[in-house]
C-alpha positions, 0 to 999 in steps of 0.5 A, a space after each residue: 582303598 590306594 590312590 590310582 593315579 589316574 586322578 577324576 580331574 586331570 582333564 580339568 586340569 589340563 584343560 587350564 593349562 593350555 590356556 594358560 599358553 598362549 595363543 597363535 603362531 608360533 614360531 619354531 628358531 631353525 638353525 641354518 646351515 652355513 655355506 662356504 663358498 671355495 671362489 675359483 682361480 678364475 672367480 678370483 681373477 676376476 673379483 680383484 680385476 673389479 675391486 681394481 676396477 672401483 669395486 667396494 669390498 661390499 659390492 664385491 661380497 655380494 656380487 661373488 655372495 661371499 663376506 666381506 672379511 673373505 674379500 678382504 683376505 684373497 684381495 689381500 692373499 693376492 697381494 693387491 693393495 688396499 683402498 683407504 688404508 692408513 698412513 704408517 708411522 715411516 708415512 707421517 714421519 715423510 708426511 710432516 717433512 713435507 709439510 714442514 717444507 711448505 709443500 700443501 696437502 695434496 702435493 704431500 697427498 699424491 708423493 706418499 700415494 693417498 688422498 689430502 684429507 687422508 695425510 690430514 688427518 696423519 699429521 693433526 693425529 701427530 700432534 704436528 701443528 697445521 697451517 691456514 689456507 693461506 699458509 700461515 702458521 695458525 
């Protein structure tokens, strides 16, 4: 007779295959659908007011349940000046000129609308020779 498709050891082969599979709870990974949130005009006004009041981009992102980069884009579209921005090349040139006249880093920073440490870092990157705290050349 010919070969039959029902092998007598088929049950044993299936059992051995099942024993190869690790036991335990199997978790199925599912993809979550991304939710796009459009902010209403009043929510945008609240976001801008919150940023100007001192909230960080990350705090606002949590509050409005949006991504931090979305907060940044909304602020940019609204024309809100951002905090902690590096100095532009023109500002660095101006800072170097002010610092060369003997002004302190704090005064240079105030005139440029930034912190003195921001001005200091920009001047160091630009290769400006820094003074010590008494104003003497190093």
